[in-house]
N, C-alpha and C positions, 0 to 999 in steps of 0.2 A: 463021090463028091466028098471032099475032105472038109471038116468044120474047123473054124478058128477058135482057139481058146478065148474065153471071155476076157482074159487079161492081156491078150496079145494086141499090140497096137498096129493099126494099119500101116502099110508101107508108106514112107514119105511124110508121115505125120509126126511133129515134134512132141517130145515127151516133156510135160510140164514138171518143174521142180516142186517138191513138196514144201509147203509153207513152214517157216521156222517154228520151233516149239515154243510155246508161251510158258515162262517160268511159273511154276506152280507154288513156289514158296520164296521168302526172302533169301534163303541160302543159295538160291540159284542165280542171284544177281551177279553181274561181272565184278571182278576183284579190283579193277583199276581205280575206282573212287576211294576205296579203302587205302590203297597205296598213296594216293595223292594227299589224303587227310593225314596219314602218318608222316609223310614228308613235310607237310605244313607244320605239324606239331614239332617236328625236329628243328625246323627253321626258327620257330617261335622260341623254343627252348634255348637255342644258340644265341638268339638276339637278346633274350633275358640275361643270359650268362655274360654276354658282351657288355650290356648296360651295367650289370653288377660290378664287373671288373673295372670299367671306366669310372664308375662312381667311387670305387674304393682306392683308386690310384691318386696319389698326391702330386701328380704332374699333369701338365696341360698338353694334350694331344691336339694338334691343329692341322687343318688342310687349307691351303691358300691357292686360289686360282689367279695365276700371275697376270694373264692377259685381261681378265675382268677386274683385276685389282680388288679382289673380294675374298674374305674368309668364308669358306663354305661348310666348315665344321670346327667346333671347339668342344673338348670334353667337359664333363661336369666340374672338374677341378678349376676351370677358368674362373667361375664365380667365387670360389673360395680364395684363390690366390690373388686375383686382380680386384676382388671386392666390387665388381661391376656386373650388370646383367649381361648374360650371353647374347640375348636378343639384340642388344645395342651394337655389339661388335660384329655380329653376323649381318646386320643391316648396313653398317658403314665401316669401312676399313679405317677411316679417320679416327674412330673411337680407340682403336689399338694404338695408332700413332700418338694420340694425345695422352695415352696412359704411360708412355715411356718418358723417363726423366729428360728434361730439355737438353742436358749436357751429353746424354747418350743417344739421343734420337737419330742424329745423322749417322753414327756408327751402326746402329741397329738396322736402319734402312739400307745402308750400303751392304751389310752382310746378307740381307735378304736378296739383293740384286746379284751379289757375288755367287750365290748358289747356282744361278743359271749358267754361269761360266764354268764353275768347277764341278758341278753335279752334286756336291755335298759340302756342308760346313760342319766340321767336327764339334766345334764349340765356339760360342760367342756369349759374352757376359754383358749384361746391361741392367740398369735399375728401372723400376717402374714405380709410379705413384698410384697406390690403391684409391678406390673411390672414397675411402675415409681419410685419405691424406697420408697414410703410412707409406714409408719408403721400403721397398723390397728389392733384393738382388735375384736375378734369374740367370740360369745357364740354359742356353738354347742350342739344340742340334737339329739340323734339317737336311733334306735331300730333295732333288728335283726329279720328277717323273715326267719325261718329255713325251707328252701325248698320251691321252687316256682314251683314245678312240673317238673323242668328241672335239678334237682340235684344240685342246686346252693344255697349257703347261702347268702342271700341278706341283706345288711345293708342300711336302709333308714334314712336320716338325714335332719336337717334343720339348717343352719348357719346364724346367725344374726350379723350385724355390730354393736358393742357396744362401738365404740371408743369415741363417745360423752359422753356416760354414764360414761365410765372410767375417762374421763377428769373431769367431774363434781364431781365424787367421790373423785378424787385426790384433787380438789380444796376445797371440804368440809373437807377432812382430814387435809389439810394444815391450814385451818381456825381454826380447832379444836385443833391443836397441836402446832401452830407456833405463836410466838409473832409478832404482826402486824408491830411494828416499826423496830425491829432488825432482824427479820426473823430467829431468833434462837428459840429453843424450849421454849414454855411458861411454866409457873409454874406447871400447872396440868400435862402436858405431861412429863416434866422432872422428877417429883416425881413418876409418874407411872412407867417410865422406870427404875429409880433408885431403886424403891422397888423390881422390878424383879431381878436386879443385886444384891441387898442386900441379898435376899433370896438364890440365887445361891451361893454367897460367904459364907453365914452361913452354908448351907448344905454341901458344898464341902470343906470348910476350906480354901478358896482362899483369898488372900490379897485384900483389897479394901480401897481406899482413897477417902475422901470427901473434897472439897474445896469450900469455900465461899469467894467472893471478892466484895468490895464496893468502888465506886468512891469517892475519898477524896474531900470534900468541893464542892459537886455537886450543892448544893443550891446556892452557891456563883457564880458558872458558869452560872446558869440560871438567877440569878439576874443581873449579870454584862453584860452578852452577849445575853440574851434572850433564850427562850425555843427552838427555832429552832436550835441554836448552841448546846444547851444541847442534843437535839435529835441526832445531828451529832456525838457528843461524844459517845453516847451509841451505835450507829450503828457501828462506827469504832472500838470500844472496842469489840463488839460482833464478828466482822469479824476477829479481831486479835486473840481473844480467840479460835475461831473455827479452825483457820489455824494452831495453834500450838499443838492441841491435837492429841493423837494417834488414830488410827482406833479402834472403839469400845468404846471410851470415850464418856461421855455425857456432854453437855454444854447447859445452858439455862439462860434466864432472869427470875428471880423468883419474881421480884418486884422493881419498881422504878429504882434506880441505882445499884441494887444488882444482882449479877450473881452467878451461882453455877456450879461446875463441879464434875463429878464422874469418878474415874479411876479404872475400874475393873482389877483384876490380877496385881495390882501395889503395890510394897512394899513402905514403908515410905520414904526411901532414893530416890527412883526413882520419887515418887510423889513430893518431895521437888525440885528436878531438874526441873520438868515441871513447878512448880509454880514460880521458879526463872527465868526461861526462859520467862514466861508470864510477869513477873514483868518488866524485861528489855525491852521487846518489847513494852509494854504500855508506858513506860517512853520515848521511841523514837517517839511516835506519836506526830504530830504537828497539831494544829488547828488554824484557822484564824478567827478573829472577828473584822470587821472594819479595816482591814489591820494590826491588832495587833496579832502576833502569840502568842500562849500559849500552855503549855503542861499540862498533867494530871498525877496523881498518884493514886494508889489503895492500900487498906489495905486488906490483905488476912489471912484467918484462915484455917489451914490445919490439918485434923485429919485422923487417920487410924482405921480400924475396930479392936475392941478388943473383947475378949471373953464375957465380960459383956454387950456388946451392943446388947440388945435383940430386938431392933427395929431401923428402919431407923431414927425415930424421935430423938432417943438418939444420934446417930451419927451427925445429923443436929444440935442439941442443943450444942454439944461440939464444932463443927466448928463455930457456931455463936458466942459462947463465946470467942473462939480464935481470931476471926476477930475483935471483939470489944476491945479485949486486944491489938491488933495491933494499933487500933485507939488511945487508951489511951497512948501507948508508943511513939506516935509521928507521926503515919500514915506512908504511903509509905514503908510498910514492911510486912513480912510474919511471923506469929506466928504459929508454929507447936506444937500441943498438943497431 
């Protein structure tokens, strides 16, 4: 008879699995929780870095849910640039609409709708009114992300405060178009604008009048009273001329003591009335030099557009000739040719 070994299992009997070993120390714990904690730490670090970057940027990043008509994110710069609490604009899109300058509101809203058709808007500029009443210029770029997995049309944009840039551009424009002494249009700007009006009048058959005026005996004023007084004369004359013209008329200093005016849509008789009114106002101006008051007069040449005036130069030449004719006839008068 053969004996079975004590550790031999009977035939047909299942062998039970040994129970798992119980960790005997913390080092034997699974490594998955440590990996999760490390990943969480990395995510938190990234979030802190993102918040730091957003806080340091002087632009507004924004995210808009088009279907819900609701802003779902604005960066921290919103409160600095708009001067309004971010919570208010996130609660109601009307807050953003009301912050836009009334004259620019329609354009800004149209641009927001246009991005859905084009997919992106490279640049749109509009003004906002801050919470403290200050006016600021913004440049806005945005693009549309059709569908975010939740059935939403998301518009993402970035708005930059360009107020200083606009102010600088305005100053450059003024330097390029304005006479530094009298603050009226300079020669180049006057003739550029006059050329546009001349072409419109020729094409449309509209009346147009051109006026040249020159200060009588201006050299004597400079010689007797000094150039500083002469400058005062030119500045006062420029203010007087600008104040008497109609809306849409052009006025500028085109050289020395010579000024020019252009009257669009103005018939000869009406142009003469304007010139006479200007003549009377200039005569009433009083200047003082060393407690000695004096007055000035001007000679004016006035012409109107004729069918044979094929260029602005032709109109200018006739006005110049009429002005010198006024000088020859004794000054302080208007010659209409």
